[in-house]
N, C-alpha and C positions, 0 to 999 in steps of 0.2 A: 588790815586784815591779819588774822592769825595764821601761823603756820600749822601744819598738821600735828606736830608734836605738842603744841600749846593746848590743844583740846583734850589731851590725855591727862587726867588728874590722878589716876592710879599709878601704881608702880610699873615700871617697864623692866622686864627681865631679859637676859641674854640667853638664847638657846644654846644648850651645851650637849655634847655627846655623853654617853655613859662614862667615858673615861675622864670627863671633866674639861675636855678641850672645847673651846668656843666653836660653834658651828657657823662659820661665815658671818659672824656678827649680826645675826638676825634678831631684831627686837621682838619680844613676845609680850602681849597684854592679855588680860582676861577678856572673855567674850562680853561680859557686862560693861566693862570699861570702854571697850570698843563701841558698843551700842550707844552709850552715853555721849562719847565723843562725836559719833556720827550725827546724833540728834542735835547736839549743839552746833555742829557745822552747818547742818541744814537750816536751822533757825537763823543763823547768821547770814546764810545765803539768801533767805527770804527777805531779811531786813535790807541787805545790800541791793537786792532786786527792787524793793519798794523805793529806796532812795534814788536809784538810777532812773526808774520810770517816772518818778516825780520830777526829777531834773529835766528829763526829756519833755515832759508835758509842759513845764514852765517855759521852755525855749521853743516849743513847737509852733505856737501862734506867730512868733516873729519870723520863723523860716518859711512857713506856709504863705504868709502875706507877701514876702519878698519874691517867692517863686510865682505866685499867682499873678503878679503885675508884669512879669517878664515873659510868661509863656502865652503865645497866641497860636490858635489853630491855623494850620496851613491849608486845610481843605474843609469843605462844608461837611457837617455831620448829618447823615441821613439814617432813618430807621432801617433795621434789617428786614423787618416784616411789615407788610401793609396792614393797616388797622382793619379789624374784622367789622363788617357792616351789619 
């Protein structure tokens, strides 16, 4: 995974006061560069989400089968409502 700074392709400026003194070392980027970085980060997040869900689906049948064989109901299951005649 990339860090936040790796998504910024444009120049990063340091905020300064009118006297030329640095203002708390606050990095400043242009609005367009920030939007591009955000779009790239969201696209990567979708890809990671897809890969994670695919891995979960691949392993899901194995875990469901193992739990299904060990779980047994302790009481009889009865319907909540009588069938309409």
